[in-house]
N, C-alpha and C positions, 0 to 999 in steps of 0.2 A: 176663308179659315173655317175651319172646322169648330163644334161646339168646345172641343176639349180645350184646343189650343185659348179660345177666347177665355174658359175657366182660370186657364193657368196664369195669365196675363193679368187677369181679372186680382188673382191672388198676390201677385207679386205687385202690383199697384197698389192694395193696401197695405202692403208689409211696408212700402215705401212710406205712406203716411204713418205707421204703429212706431217709427224710429223716434218721432218727436219725444218718445218716453225714455229713450237711452241716455246714459248718464254723461255728463257733457264733454268728456275726454274721448268720447267715441266720435267718430265720423261717417256717415253714410251717403250715397249717392244713388241716383236712378241711372239705368245705361239702355242704350240703344244703340244697336249697330247692326251689322251684317257679318256673316260667317262665308268665306270662301273656301270651299272643302273639296277633296276628294278621297279615296280609298285605293291603298295600295296593293295591286293583287286583282283588279276587277277587269285590267285591260284598258281602261280609261284614263290617259295621261291629262295633268293639267288641273290647277283649282277651279273648276267652271261651275261646280255647283253653289249657287249662293242661297242664302238660308236667313231666316232672321236670328239676331241675338238682342235679347231683353232682359232685365233683372234689376238687382239690388244687391249694392256693394256696401259693406260694413268692416271698416278697420279700427285699429287700437294701437296707439304708439307705443313701443317699448324702449324706444331712445330718442334722441333729437331729430335723427334722418332715419329712423327705422319702423317701419309699421307693421303689424301681421293685421290677417283678417280673412274674411271669407266674404262669397258671394252666392245666392241664388239666381240660376239664370234657367230661361226656354232658350235652346241651342237646337237649332236645325241644320243637320249635318248630311254628308251623303256624297254623290258623285254624279256627275252630268258629261256626256260627249260632248266636242267641241261644238259651236254654234256652227262653223263650218261643214259639219257631219252630216250625210244625206238622211241617214236615220238618226233621230234624239234618242239617247237613252239616257233616262234618268232613276236615281235612287234618292228617296227623299227619308231622313231618319229623323225624328224630332226625340229629343232628350230634356230631362231635366236634371240641371248640373249643379254641383257645388264645389266651386275651386276653392281652396285653402292656399293662402299665398304669402310671401314676406317682401315687404316694398322698401326701396333704398331710394331714397329724395337727395337731391341736390338744386343750386340755384337757389337760394332763399332771396325773394324779393321782401327787402324789409318795410317799405312803404304801405304793402296791403298783405303783408305777412302769411306767404303762401310759397311754396316752392315748384319752381317751373318745370323741372324734369322729376322723371321717375323711372328705377330698372326694377322687375318684380320675377320672382318665378314660383315655383310650388306644385302642387298635386291638385286634381280633380277627381270627383267621383260621379257617373254620370248614370242615370236610368233613363233605359231605351222604352219608349209610352206607344211607339207607333211609328210605322214603316210601311212604303208605298215604292214598288219598283216596277220599273218596265225592261230592267235585264235579266235576259233570259236565265244567266247563270243564280240571280239574287231574287227571284221572283215566288218563292216557295212561302214568303209568310213570317211573320214576328217569330212564331216558334221555332225557328230555326238560327234565330241572333242571338248573341249573349245579351242578356238584358241589362248587366251591370257593366258600366266602364271604368277603367282607371286609366288618366291620362296625366302626361307631366305637359305643364306650358312656361313659356317666358314672355315676357313684354317690355315694351318701352312705352311711356306715356310723356304727354308735353300738355301743359296747363296754358290755356291762352288769357284766362282770369283767375281769379280765385275759387269761382265755382263752376269751371268751364274747362274739360280736360278732353284731350283724343287719347286714344290708346290704341295701339297694333300689339298682338300679340300672335305668338305660334303655339299651336297644341297637338300632341300626339298620341295616340293611344298606345297602352303597353302591350295590352294583351288583343288575341283576335277579335273581332266580333262576329264571323260567321265563317265557316269552316266547310269546303266544297270537295268533292274528287274530282282530281284531276282526269280527262278521258282524251284517248288518242284514237282518233279515226271513227269516234264513236263509242269506243270501248273502256271500260273502267281500267285506271294501271293501279290501281290500290295503294295511290298517294293521295295525300291531302295537301290543299292551299288555305293558308287564312289571312283573311282580311284585316287589316290596320285601316285605321281612319285617322286623320289628320287635316287640320284646317287651320287659316288665318283668320284672323276677326279684326274688325276696324268698326270703332265706336268711340260713341261720346258719352261723358260722365258729365252728369248735373249735380252737385253737392249740396245735399238737403241741411245736412249738419255740419 
């Protein structure tokens, strides 16, 4: 793990403790999980690229069963050829992301005063700060990638206990992250193809407040 990633995780960790000063109605959680990612247009199929997903979540109730909020995440995305492939091709994309969400809750547990299930949706802004690829089509470096990403997401959550929740989420970029010229028999065709990133997230959330 490089120094940049360590510094980012340290900031997220410190932000988690700073939430102790947030007003009583706010709730906050530490998040840790994994992304299963792929890139549409890079000729590699399947959610084969695993990456770290970690950060902080803060939400505020606007109704009894509705929350709004945001997250600060370190999110690894990209693509990878299948494990069965002879030559493994990997593209690693490291983002700092800020998802905004609305959360709908149900199945209230009266004794422990928490909701068992949640459904959410929203938008996310991501900043690409590091790229590493062995794909001949994408090996040019970070300068050829779009650094700013806007995506949509939807997810479902199940709480085992008042403070422990499992969430799965699907995210899809709205704009191309990279544009490359199509070639035929080694010759440019004058057409470009844009690459879109999307991924599944599986994570645990531990509630602080």
